[in-house]
N, C-alpha and C positions, 0 to 999 in steps of 0.2 A: 733763374734768369732765363731769358729766351733771346736767341739770336736768329736773324734771317740772313744766312750767309755770314758775312762779316759785320753786319749791321745789328747793333744792340737794340732790343725793343724795350724790355723792362725786366726787373727782378732784383734779387737781394745781393747777388754776388759780383756786381759790377757798378762802377761809379758810386761807391760807398752805399749802395742800396738805396740811393735817393729816389729813383724813379719806380713808382709802384704799379703804374699802368701804362700801356702803350699799344699802338696800332700801326700796322704797315699796309700800304697799298703799292701798286705798281703804276708808273707813269708811262705815257705813250712814247717818250723819248728818253734816252740816257742823259743824265746830267753831265755837262762838260766840266764841272768843278765839284769839289767836296765843299759843302756849305752847311752851316748850322744856324738856324733861325731861332731866336729866343723871343717869346712874346714879352711885351712891356712889363707885365706883372710877374714874369718868370714862372708862370704856371705851366707853360708848355715849352718843349724843345723839339724842333723839327730838323731832322738830319737827312741830307742828300749826300751820296757818295759818288765820286767821279766815275764815269763810265758804267753807272748802274742805273737801272730803272726803279730801284727800291727807294721808297721814302717812308720814314718812320716818324711818328709823333709820339712823344712820351711825356709823362707828367708825374710829379710827386704825389698827386692826389689819388685817393682810393676811388676808382670808378667801377661801376657795374658794366656789364656787357653793353647794355642799351646806351648808357651815358657815353661810353667810349666810342660806340659807332657814330653817334651824332656829333659829339664835340670834337673828337679826333679828326673826323672827316672835314669839319669846318676849319679847323686850325691848319690842316694841310693845304686847303684851298687858299687861305691867307698867305701862307709861305710861298705858294706858287705865284700869287699876285706880286709879292715882293720881288721874286727873282725875275719876273717879266718886266716890271717897271725899272729894275736896275739894269736891264739890257743883257742879262746873263743868258737866259733862254726862256721860251714860252712853250708850255706844254699843258696837257690835261692828264687826269688819272685815266688809266686804261681799264675799262669795264669795272668800275668800282663796286657796282652792285653784285658782281659775280664772285668776288673773293677778297678776303683780307685775313691777316693773321695778327695775333697780339697777345697781351696779357691783361686780364681784368681781375677784379677782386670781388669776393662774395663770402659772407659769413666768416670773415677773418682769414680767408685763404686766397692765395694768388693762383690763378688758373691760366696756363698757356693754352691758346685755342687756335684752331684752323677752321675758318668758315668758308664754305663754298656753296654756290647755287648751280645746280646741274639741270640741264634741260632734258626732258623725256618727250621726244617727238612721237605723236600719235595721229592717226587719221582714220576716219570712217568713210566708207563709200558703199553705195548700193547701186547695182546695175539692174535695170529693168528692161525687158524686151516685150514690146507689144506686137501682137499678130492679129490678122483678120481671121474670119471664119475658115479660110482656106489654108491657114498656116503661114501666110506671107507676112514678113516683117514689115511693120509700119514704122517708118522713120519719124521720130518726133520733130515738130517744127523747131527751127533755130530760136534760141532765146532772144527776146527783144533787146535792142541796144539801150544802154543806160541813158536816162534823160538828163542832159547836162544841167548842173546846178552850181551856184557859186561855192558851195561847200566842197566841191571836187578840187578846187584850186588849193585850198588849205590842206586838204587830205594829201594831195600830191607833194606839196612842200614838206609836210610832216614825214611822209614815207621816204623822201629823198634826203632828209637831213642826216647828219652824222652825230649830232648832239642830242642827247635824250631830252634835255629841258626845252630846247627849241622845238623839237619834234612834238612834245606834249602841248606846248602853247598853240602850235598850228592845228593840232588835232582837236583841241577844245574849240578853237575858232570854227573848224569844220563842223563840229557838233552843234555849236550855237547857230551857225548859218542854216544847217539842216532843220533844226527845230523851229527856227523862225520862218522857214519856208512852209513848214507844215502848220504851224500855229503862230502867226505873227504876234509880236509883243505890242501890247497897248502902250500908248505914250505915258500914261500915269502909273503903269504897272512896274513894281519893283523887280529887279533882276531875279531874286530868289523866288518870288511868287510866280513870275512868268515861267521859270524853269520847271517848277512843280506842276503848274497847270498844263504845260505842253507835254511833259512826261506822262501825266495822267491820261491825256487824250491819246497819245501814242500807245500806251499800255492796253487800251481797249482793242487795239488792232495787232500789236506786236507783243508777244509775251516777254516782258522784261524781267520776270522772276528768274529766268534761266541764267541771268548774269549775277545773281546774288550768291553768297557763299553756301547757303543751305537750300536755296530755292523755296524756303518757307518765310523769308523776310519780306517786308514791304519793299517792293523794288523802287518806288519813288523815293522813299527815305534813304535807301541804300545808295542809289546813284547820286542823289543830292549831297549826301554827307561825304561819301568816299571820293567823289570827283570835284564837285563845286566847292564845298566848304573846306575840305582838308587839303586839296591840291591846287585847284585853279585860283582860288582867292589869295593864296600865298605866293603864287608865281606871277600873276598878271599886274601887280602893282609896280609902279616905277618911282614913287616918291617915298622917301624915308621920313619917319621911322616905320611907316606902314608896310614898306616894301620888304620882300625877302629876296636876297641875292640868289642868282642861279648857283647851284652847287654849294648851298649854304645849309640853312636849318632843315630843309627838306632833304632827307637822305635819298640817294639814288635808288635804293631798293623800293622805297615807297612810290617814287615817281614812275619807275619802270613797271611796277605792279599796276598802278593806275592806268598807264598807257596801254598795257596789254588787255585790260578790261574794257577801256573806252573804245579801242579800235574794233572790238567785237560788237559793242553796242552800236557804234556808228554804222558798221556794215550791215547789221541786221535791220536797222531802221531804213537805211538807204536802199537796201535790197527790196523791202516791201513797198516803199513809196516811189523809188526812182529806178527800179530795175537793175540795181547794182548786183552783180553775181556774188553769192555768199561763199563761193570757193569750196564747196563740199561740206560734208557732215563734220560735226565736232563732237568731241568727248566733253561732257559737262564737268564742272568742278566737283559736283557731288559724286558723279560716276568715277572720276579719277581718285577721289579720296577713298571711296569704297574699294576700288581695285588695289590701291596701295596698302590699305589696312589688311586685305586678304594676304598680300605678299608678306607683310610683317608678321602675321599670325603663323606663317609657315617657317619663320626664323630668319632674321636679318642681323648681321654683325658688322662691326666696323673694325678695320685692321690698319696697321702702319708698318712700314719697313724702311730700312736704310738703302734699299736698292734705288739707284738713281736713274733707272731706265725711264725715258719719256714714255707716256702712254701711247698705245697704238690701238687702232680699231679692233684688231684681232686679239687683243689681250684676253687671256683666260686665267692668268695667275696674278696673285697679289705681288709676287716678286718673280719676274721673268728670269732673273739671273740666279734664282735659287737661294737668295739670302733669307735670313730669318724673318718671318712675318709674325707680328704680335697682335693678338686679338684684344680689343679693349675689354676690360673686366666687365663693364656695363654698357649695353647698347639699348637705348629706349626709343620707341616710336612715339613721337609727340603729336602726330596727326597733322591736320591742316592748320597752318599758322596764318595763311592768307588765302583768298580764293585761288584754287589751282596750284597751291604750294604746300607740300608736306615736309616734315622735318624728322631727321634721325639725329640722335645725339649719342656719341660714345664718350665715356669718361672713365678715368682711373686715377687714384692717388699715385703720385710718383715716388714717394719716399722709400718704398721698398722695392722699386723696380729700376734702380739706377743703372744696372747692366744693360737694360734695354735702350737707354738713352746715351750710351757712350758715343755713338756715331750720329751724324745729322740724319734727320728723317726726311725722305723725299716723296714717298707715295703714301696716300691715305685712301683706303679703298673700302667700299661697301660690298657686301656679298650676301646673296640670298640663296640658301641651300648650297649648291655647288657652282653657282653662276655669279660672275661679277656684275654688279649693277652700275657702279661708278668708280672712276679712278681720278683722284685729285693729285696733281703733281706740283710740288714746290721746287722750282728749278734750282734755287740757291741752297736748298736744304734748311731745315729748322733744327736748331740746337736747343734742347730742353734740359734745364738744370736750375736748381735754386728756386723752383716753384712747387706748389703743393699738389697740383694736378694738371693733367692734360685732357683737353676736351676737343673732340672732333665733331663739328656741326656741319651736317650735309643736308641741304634743302633740295628737293626735287620739284621742278616746275613743269606743269603740263604745257606742252607746246602742240597745238593742233597744226600739223604740218602743212595743211592746205590753206592756212590763214595768213594774214599780212605780216609784214616785218615788225618785230618787236625788239630787235637788238640794235644798239647804238654804241659807237666807239667811246663816247665821252658822256 
């Protein structure tokens, strides 16, 4: 079984072993009541505890990690809707794309897991000094002011939003307005055909290949599929059954990834056509993956400890209080799972390591050689028992520090 603090997630040793899979997120506000929501078909149970930000969705069904991520997320959103219309309280999930914990099933085994998305901020800058024949410094002219365009309004609304889904909608409107300014849509031209045509024209002037995962893919196909087909078309409808509810089938991690890619694409195009500053150099996705692969080759391991010390910037130890730190039996570098995102996975069977799980686990750390890379802190502590394995999934996302906002509260 697995508990997050006092909240049961799933497993064999509690509630008659009924619940095989479960997932937990954090809400933006503490629940004022303890409340359990059952779906009409009894396939899901969602639990809130009084004065806690934890919410857990559990099910008797045997779910894979991917199924649990999408369906558990959607069921929790439905439970939040119910609490809101009942007048109990209204809230959202807090940064759902960044972390969640749970129990999933694979190959007849139940696996307790801790998932986290960690940002690695990087920046590139080049300073050049120009002098005349006498050695006097020539000051470069000031950059021209941006040329105002309707797309700026949508861009500002997007960057000032606190909600990821609202931010993406406005950013895509900014993208469409910018493309239409450069390449106006014909009356009889379909949306998809116009988008492909305009991207083709822009690509002859702006290298769009830099925004693909490998830089060897067709950039028109990549942007069309990853932004328009997979995300925009699912979010912009308002009539059911064609519509997709915000915070529903599209998981937050997919929308967040799409946003971080699209904002770079928009600024690059706007920089070339409308004098929008590009805010400094960037590390490419391919360059980031190559760098992280080199780090992995030098040796990376995942650890956990019952030390409940909150993470600090100056942390150099897995356990600052000197408590036992356990290294996962297996740590594997999975490479790039999305553009600009690489994954490490630590795993071990729990059956012969029961003494390591007597106490709740609070810190899950990655270490390369002698240096900490990341520290994930589970404030309530995670109790691991009655499952077949423990998995630590840590993803590291490239953040070009000089680039626009890509983080949203909900």
